[in-house]
C-alpha positions in Angstrom: 32.9 24.3 -11.3 30.2 22.4 -12.7 29.2 21.0 -9.5 29.9 23.5 -7.7 26.8 25.4 -10.3 25.2 22.2 -9.5 25.0 22.5 -6.1 24.4 26.4 -5.9 21.2 25.4 -8.4 20.0 22.9 -5.9 20.2 25.0 -3.4 18.5 28.2 -5.1 15.6 25.5 -6.1 15.6 24.4 -2.5 15.3 28.0 -1.1 12.4 28.8 -4.2 10.5 25.2 -3.1 10.9 26.6 0.9 9.2 29.7 0.2 6.4 28.8 -2.1 5.3 26.3 0.7 5.5 29.3 3.2 3.9 31.6 1.1 0.6 29.3 0.4 0.7 28.2 4.0 0.5 32.1 5.3 -2.3 32.3 2.8 -4.0 29.4 4.4 -3.4 30.5 7.8 -4.8 34.1 7.3 -7.9 32.6 5.4 -8.9 30.6 8.4 -8.4 33.5 10.4 -10.1 35.4 8.3 -13.1 33.3 8.1 -13.2 33.5 12.1 -14.5 37.4 11.6 -17.1 39.2 9.9 -16.4 42.7 8.3 -17.9 45.1 5.4 -16.4 48.1 3.8 -18.7 50.3 2.9 -17.0 52.3 -0.1 -20.0 54.3 -1.2 -20.0 58.0 -1.2 -23.3 58.4 0.0 -23.0 55.2 2.4 -25.9 53.0 1.1 -25.0 50.4 2.4 -24.4 51.0 5.9 -26.8 50.7 8.1 -28.0 53.0 10.9 -27.8 52.2 14.6 -31.7 52.2 15.3 -31.2 49.5 12.5 -28.9 47.4 13.7 -30.2 47.3 17.4 -33.8 46.1 16.2 -32.1 43.5 13.6 -30.1 42.3 16.4 -32.7 41.6 18.9 -34.8 40.0 16.4 -35.7 36.4 18.6 -37.4 34.2 15.4 -37.2 34.1 11.6 -38.1 36.3 9.7 -39.3 36.0 6.2 -39.5 38.4 3.4 -41.6 37.5 0.2 -40.3 40.1 -2.6 -42.6 40.3 -5.7 -40.6 42.0 -8.1 -38.7 39.6 -10.3 -39.0 38.7 -14.2 -38.7 40.7 -17.6 -39.1 44.8 -16.6 -37.5 48.0 -17.6 -33.7 48.4 -16.5 -34.9 50.9 -14.0 -36.9 48.2 -11.9 -34.2 46.2 -12.6 -31.7 48.5 -10.6 -34.6 48.9 -8.1 -34.5 45.3 -7.4 -31.5 45.2 -7.1 -30.8 47.9 -4.6 -33.8 46.1 -2.7 -31.7 42.7 -2.6 -28.4 44.8 -1.8 -30.8 45.7 1.4 -31.8 42.7 1.8 -28.8 41.2 2.3 -27.7 44.1 4.6 -30.6 43.2 6.7 -29.8 39.5 6.4 -25.8 39.7 7.9 -26.9 42.2 10.5 -29.8 39.9 12.0 -27.2 37.0 11.8 -28.8 35.3 9.4 -32.6 35.2 11.0 -34.2 36.9 7.9 -34.2 35.2 4.5 -35.7 36.4 1.4 -37.4 35.4 -2.0 -38.0 36.8 -5.4 -40.8 35.7 -6.8 -42.2 36.3 -10.4 -46.2 36.5 -10.4 -46.4 36.9 -14.6 -44.6 33.3 -14.2 -47.3 31.1 -14.8 -48.2 30.5 -18.6 -52.2 29.5 -18.1 -53.5 32.9 -17.9 -55.8 32.0 -15.2 -53.0 31.3 -12.9 -51.4 34.1 -13.3 -54.6 36.3 -13.0 -55.5 34.3 -9.9 -51.8 34.7 -8.3 -52.7 38.3 -9.3 -55.9 38.6 -7.3 -54.2 36.3 -4.1 -52.0 39.3 -4.2 -53.9 43.0 -4.7 -56.2 40.9 -1.8 -53.3 40.3 0.3 -52.3 44.2 0.2 -49.8 44.4 -3.0 -50.6 47.0 -5.6 -50.4 45.7 -9.2 -48.3 48.8 -11.6 -48.9 49.1 -15.2 -46.0 50.1 -17.3 -45.2 50.1 -21.1 -42.2 48.5 -22.1 -40.0 47.0 -25.5 -40.6 43.4 -26.6 -37.3 41.5 -27.7 -38.6 42.7 -31.4 -38.3 46.2 -30.3 -42.5 46.7 -30.1 -44.5 47.9 -27.4 -45.5 45.8 -24.3 -47.5 46.0 -21.7 -46.6 44.7 -17.8 -48.2 44.4 -15.0 -45.3 44.5 -11.8 -45.9 44.0 -8.2 -43.4 46.5 -7.0 -43.9 45.0 -2.9 -42.6 42.9 0.1 -44.5 40.7 2.5 -42.9 40.2 6.0 -43.5 37.1 7.4 -42.8 36.4 11.7 -45.1 34.0 13.7 -47.8 33.8 11.6 -48.1 37.8 10.9 -47.9 38.8 7.6 -47.0 42.9 6.9 -47.3 44.0 3.1 -45.7 46.3 2.2 -45.7 48.7 -1.3 -42.4 50.3 -1.7 -42.5 52.3 -4.8 -43.1 55.5 -4.7 -45.0 57.3 -8.0 -45.5 60.7 -7.5 -47.0 61.8 -11.3 -45.3 65.0 -10.4 -41.6 63.5 -10.9 -40.0 62.2 -13.3 -39.4 58.2 -13.4 -36.0 58.5 -12.2 -36.6 61.0 -9.3 -39.8 58.7 -8.3 -36.7 55.8 -8.6 -34.2 57.6 -6.5 -36.8 58.2 -3.8 -38.0 54.7 -3.6 -34.6 54.3 -2.9 -34.6 56.3 -0.6 -36.9 54.8 1.4 -35.9 51.1 1.5 -34.2 51.0 4.9 -37.2 52.3 6.6 -40.2 50.5 4.8 -38.0 47.5 5.5 -37.4 47.9 9.1 -40.5 49.9 10.2 -42.4 46.5 8.8 -39.4 44.1 11.1 -40.3 46.2 13.9 -43.7 46.3 13.8 -44.1 41.9 13.3 -41.7 41.5 16.2 -42.8 44.2 18.8 -43.7 43.0 21.9 -46.6 45.4 22.3 -48.8 46.5 19.8 -49.4 50.1 20.3 -53.0 51.0 20.8 -54.6 54.2 18.8 -57.7 55.9 19.4 -60.3 58.2 17.4 -61.8 60.9 19.6 -65.8 60.9 19.3 -67.9 63.4 20.7 -67.4 66.8 18.9 -68.7 65.9 15.4 -65.8 64.5 14.5 -65.6 62.0 11.2 -67.2 58.5 11.4 -65.8 55.9 11.0 -67.1 55.1 7.2 -65.3 58.7 6.3 -62.0 57.6 8.3 -62.4 53.7 7.1 -59.3 53.6 4.4 -56.9 55.1 7.3 -57.6 53.1 9.9 -57.7 49.7 7.9 -54.2 51.1 6.9 -53.2 52.2 10.5 -54.5 48.9 11.8 -51.5 47.2 10.2 -49.4 48.8 13.3 -51.9 49.8 15.8 -54.4 48.5 17.8 -57.1 51.3 16.3 -60.1 51.9 19.0 -63.2 54.6 19.6 -64.9 56.5 21.7 -66.1 59.7 23.3 -63.6 61.0 26.3 -67.2 62.0 28.4 -64.9 64.2 30.8 -63.7 61.0 32.6 -60.0 61.2 34.1 -57.9 58.9 32.7 -60.0 57.6 30.0 -57.2 58.1 27.5 -54.4 56.6 29.3 -53.9 53.7 27.8 -53.3 54.7 24.4 -50.1 55.6 22.4 -52.3 58.6 20.2 -55.1 60.0 20.0 -56.4 61.6 16.7 -58.5 64.3 17.1 -60.1 64.4 13.2 -62.8 66.8 11.6 -64.3 68.2 15.2 -67.1 71.0 14.2 -69.1 71.2 17.9 -67.1 72.4 21.3 -65.2 70.6 23.3 -66.1 70.7 27.2 -63.5 71.5 29.5 -64.1 68.3 31.2 -62.6 67.1 28.1 -59.9 69.5 27.6 -58.2 68.6 31.0 -58.3 64.9 29.9 -56.4 65.8 26.7 -54.1 68.3 28.6 -52.7 65.6 31.3 -52.5 62.6 28.7 -50.5 65.1 26.9 -48.7 65.5 30.6 -47.9 61.8 30.7 -46.4 61.6 27.6 -49.6 61.2 25.3 -49.4 61.8 21.7 -51.8 63.7 20.0 -52.3 64.4 15.8 -54.9 67.3 15.9 -57.0 67.7 12.1 -59.3 70.3 12.6 -60.4 74.0 11.5 -62.4 76.7 12.4 -64.1 77.8 9.5 -67.3 76.0 8.5 -68.3 75.3 5.5 -71.3 73.1 3.9 -70.6 71.4 1.1 -74.6 69.7 0.6 -75.2 73.6 -0.5 -72.3 74.5 -2.6 -74.4 73.3 -5.8 -77.4 74.7 -5.0 -76.5 78.5 -4.7 -73.4 78.4 -2.4 -72.6 78.3 1.1 -71.9 80.5 4.2 -68.6 80.0 5.4 -69.0 80.9 9.1 -65.8 81.4 11.9 -66.8 78.4 14.2 -64.7 78.3 17.4 -63.8 74.7 18.6 -63.3 76.5 22.6 -59.7 74.5 22.5 -57.8 77.8 20.8 -56.5 78.3 24.5 -55.1 75.2 24.7 -53.4 75.2 21.4 -52.1 78.7 21.7 -50.9 77.3 25.1 -49.1 74.5 23.3 -47.5 77.1 21.3 -49.5 77.2 18.0 -52.9 79.0 16.8 -55.3 78.2 13.8 -56.4 81.0 12.2 -60.2 81.4 10.9 -59.4 81.9 7.2 -59.4 79.7 4.5 -56.4 79.4 2.3 -57.2 79.7 -1.8 -54.4 78.6 -3.9 -53.8 78.5 -7.7 -52.1 75.5 -7.5 -55.7 73.4 -6.8 -57.9 70.1 -7.3 -59.9 70.4 -10.8 -63.1 68.8 -10.5 -66.4 68.7 -12.7 -68.8 71.3 -12.3 -72.0 70.9 -14.1 -72.7 73.5 -17.0 -76.0 73.9 -18.4 -76.5 74.3 -22.0 -79.9 74.3 -22.1 -83.0 72.7 -20.2 -82.7 70.0 -21.9 -78.9 69.7 -22.4 -76.4 69.7 -19.5 -72.6 68.5 -19.5 -69.9 68.5 -17.2 -66.7 70.7 -17.5 -63.6 70.3 -15.6 -62.4 74.2 -13.5 -60.1 74.5 -11.2 -61.4 75.0 -7.6 -59.1 77.2 -5.6 -60.7 76.4 -2.1 -59.0 72.8 -2.8 -55.7 73.5 -2.4 -52.8 70.7 -3.3 -50.4 71.4 -0.4 -46.9 71.0 -0.8 -44.9 68.7 1.7 -41.3 69.8 3.9 -38.6 68.1 1.5 -36.5 68.9 4.8 -38.4 66.7 7.5 -38.5 62.6 7.8 -42.1 62.6 8.0 -43.2 64.7 5.0 -40.0 63.9 2.7 -40.7 62.3 -0.7 -44.7 61.8 0.0 -47.1 63.5 -3.1 -49.0 66.6 -2.7 -51.3 66.6 -0.2 -55.0 66.8 -1.0 -56.7 69.7 1.3 -60.0 71.4 1.5 -61.7 74.4 2.6 -58.2 75.1 4.3 -57.2 77.0 7.6 -54.2 78.9 8.5 -51.8 78.4 11.6 -49.3 80.3 13.1 -46.4 79.2 16.0 -46.9 81.3 18.8 -44.6 81.9 22.3 -40.4 81.7 22.6 -40.8 78.1 24.9 -37.7 77.0 24.3 -39.0 73.9 25.4 -40.8 72.9 22.4 -39.2 72.2 19.4 -41.5 73.0 15.9 -41.5 72.5 12.7 -43.6 73.0 9.5 -45.0 69.8 7.4 -47.4 71.1 4.9 -48.2 74.6 3.3 -49.6 76.3 0.2 -48.2 76.9 -3.0 -46.1 80.1 -4.3 -49.3 81.4 -5.3 -52.1 81.7 -2.8 -54.0 84.0 -0.5 -56.2 84.1 2.5 -59.6 84.9 2.8 -61.7 85.4 6.0 -65.4 84.6 7.1 -68.2 85.1 7.1 -68.3 84.8 3.1 -70.6 83.1 0.7 -68.5 80.2 -1.0 -70.4 78.7 -4.7 -69.4 76.4 -7.4 -70.3 79.5 -10.0 -67.1 81.1 -8.8 -64.8 79.5 -11.5 -66.5 82.1 -13.7 -65.2 85.3 -12.6 -62.0 84.1 -10.9 -59.9 86.5 -8.7 -57.2 88.2 -10.5 -53.7 86.8 -10.0 -51.9 89.0 -8.7 -53.9 88.7 -5.7 -52.1 85.5 -5.2 -49.1 86.8 -4.0 -49.0 85.1 -0.9 -45.9 81.9 -0.6 -46.3 78.8 1.3 -48.7 79.7 4.3 -47.9 77.0 7.0 -50.9 74.6 7.4 -49.5 71.5 9.6 -46.7 72.1 12.2 -45.0 69.0 14.5 -43.9 70.0 17.8 -42.0 68.1 20.1 -40.5 68.5 23.8 -41.9 69.7 27.6 -45.4 71.5 26.7 -46.7 74.0 29.8 -50.7 72.7 30.9 -53.4 75.1 30.0 -54.6 74.0 33.7 -51.7 75.9 35.6 -52.2 77.8 38.4 -56.1 76.7 37.6 -56.5 73.7 39.5 -54.2 71.8 41.8 -55.6 67.9 41.3 -56.5 65.5 38.7 -57.8 62.6 39.5 -56.7 62.8 43.2 -53.4 62.9 42.4 -51.4 66.7 41.8 -51.8 68.2 38.4 -48.8 67.6 36.1 -47.9 71.1 34.8 -44.8 70.1 32.4 -45.0 67.5 30.4 -42.5 65.4 30.1 -41.5 64.4 26.3 -44.3 64.3 24.4 -45.0 64.9 20.3 -48.3 66.6 18.7 -49.0 67.5 15.2 -51.5 69.9 14.0 -53.1 70.1 10.8 -55.7 73.1 10.2 -57.8 71.1 8.0 -60.3 67.9 9.2 -60.7 66.8 6.0 -57.2 65.9 5.1 -57.8 62.6 6.9 -61.3 61.9 5.2 -62.1 59.4 2.1 -64.4 59.6 0.1 -67.3 56.9 0.0 -69.4 55.9 -2.8 -72.9 54.3 -2.3 -74.2 52.0 -4.1 -77.7 50.2 -3.1 -77.6 52.2 -0.3 -74.3 50.4 0.7 -71.0 52.9 1.8 -68.4 52.0 0.2 -65.1 54.1 1.3 -62.6 55.2 -1.8 -58.6 55.0 -0.8 -57.9 58.4 0.9 -55.8 60.9 -1.5 -57.9 59.2 -4.5 -59.6 61.7 -6.1 -62.5 59.7 -8.6 -61.8 62.6 -11.3 -58.4 62.6 -12.6 -58.0 59.5 -10.9 -55.4 60.6 -8.9 -54.1 59.6 -5.6 -52.6 62.1 -3.6 -49.9 61.8 -0.8 -52.8 62.3 2.2 -52.7 58.3 2.8 -48.8 58.4 3.3 -48.9 61.6 5.4 -50.9 60.2 8.0 -49.4 57.0 8.1 -46.0 59.0 8.6 -47.3 61.3 11.2 -48.7 58.4 13.7 -45.8 56.5 13.3 -43.3 60.0 13.8 -45.6 60.4 16.8 -45.0 56.7 18.7 -41.3 55.8 17.8 -39.0 56.3 19.9 -36.3 54.3 18.1 -35.5 56.2 15.8 -36.4 54.7 12.5 -38.7 57.9 11.2 -35.5 59.5 10.6 -34.2 56.9 8.0 -36.7 58.7 5.3 -34.1 61.6 5.5 -31.5 58.9 4.3 -30.5 60.6 0.6 -29.2 58.1 -2.6 -26.9 59.4 -5.4 -28.3 56.8 -7.7 -26.0 58.0 -11.3 -28.8 57.7 -14.1 -27.9 57.7 -17.5 -28.8 60.6 -19.9 -31.6 59.1 -22.1 -31.0 62.0 -24.2 -27.6 61.3 -25.3 -27.8 57.7 -25.2 -30.1 57.9 -28.0 -28.7 60.8 -30.6 -25.2 59.1 -29.7 -25.8 55.1 -29.5 -23.8 54.1 -32.6 -20.6 55.9 -30.5 -21.7 54.6 -27.4 -21.7 51.0 -28.8 -18.7 51.2 -30.9 -17.1 52.3 -27.3 -17.9 49.8 -25.5 -17.5 46.6 -28.1 -13.6 48.1 -29.5 -11.8 49.8 -26.7 -11.3 46.8 -24.4 -10.4 44.9 -27.8 -8.3 47.6 -28.1 -6.8 47.5 -24.8 -6.3 44.0 -24.7 -4.8 44.1 -27.9 -2.1 46.6 -26.8 -1.5 44.9 -23.2 -0.5 41.8 -25.3 1.9 43.7 -27.7 3.6 45.3 -24.9 4.0 41.7 -23.4 5.5 40.3 -26.4 7.7 43.5 -27.2 9.1 43.3 -23.6 9.9 39.8 -23.6 11.6 39.3 -26.6 13.8 42.4 -25.6 14.4 40.6 -21.9 15.3 37.0 -23.2 16.7 38.1 -27.1 19.7 39.0 -24.9 19.8 35.9 -22.2 20.2 33.8 -25.8 
């Protein structure tokens, strides 16, 4: 009997060893097979770790290695640590999708203990195009400390470097909202820089001259920014057929003189052949230099392109937008002949324009500063042209028509608030599709070829304000010093003018679809800081005691079960 029991015991032990070895062998085999394949599953509801198809296409085509230096590291508030973690996750997705051709590192510019070395690094980053941000934080003793952060990165590829500042800093939003919009834009900012440095060809963009457009100094800042992505030229059309053919896009900024028919024909046929156009024009002339000396007469100033824009599907109205949500400007107030001071007043002729939250071109950018803005309307029902408004006035605005005297003294007797009864007056529109030619039926040939009467797919943006692209200029010793576009010297705020122009230009020439990434939404589950402060002790006890209580309950349950089971055997 005992012998039979021993034999059964040995057979059972043998089966157990065999099953164990079989299980281990199967696990090793599965692991080896799995190592030959790579797959990732995104379980987040907003698919934040899933790259878009345009991004994957660009990353899969990378030939040489790309190195990205991120300058957001070291001691920082929790919000910035969260932003850094999201950026690290996104970079890891880029590394995998590119076949490990993308490498990255996080650098702390404030790491050196030597103050001179630390300052040298910071100045070097600023010179390379990475903007610093000053924030207040808590030190280990609970006191306040100022930290200088550089939320930006530099993409390096084949001796080409592009700096990118990815922190959104809209003063009209909370820090949490700015954090969310920064996270939402990470994929777009990264892939736009990668696509730029790896592009086989660099697009050419031209500022058109010859019709009173802004000079080089007045658009110096945006020219410098656009030069990171495009080759920038300037010049007059001169009525020369084909003068614009080599450009991916043209910019007509602030024209105040009439266009000749020859130039209109060149622009028209450029569009018909797929050219892209950014129009920044208004049809009411105001002499700003005369505002402080009695006033300036606002006059209707037609540019002889009204019929052309109307044919394409838009009309700029010769009227000036007044808005209660406007820029604050300093106005000289004379107390006595020998005593003068400046007082801040709202200037309703400089509206702060609202970007559309629905369009990828304007999503998550600051309000745009305008000056003597006109309104516009879309016209016609051409189904081949799709239209979408990009900028509009606030809910409390109205329009006035020329001729009209405008003087700074108007602030003393502002219009009654009930007159500002128009909401979201359109100021900018983007259009895409197949445009009809202005010269269809009027001409048969252009430059020796048959006139193109309907364009192939193309795009344009029309802005009813020529000054949105114009930067302020500071003069020192007769030397001009262009200020950043959108920067207001009085309030020291930077509005969204530069982001708007950059996004528009990237959309105009973008045939890959990466501009659509700006519509991406990421939901961050931010903690309620008010509730945390009010119930701090409760949450501390819950986080410390709850895991210990759960662990103790599990231990007691295991001991009870073991005693009950094995007590019967004994």
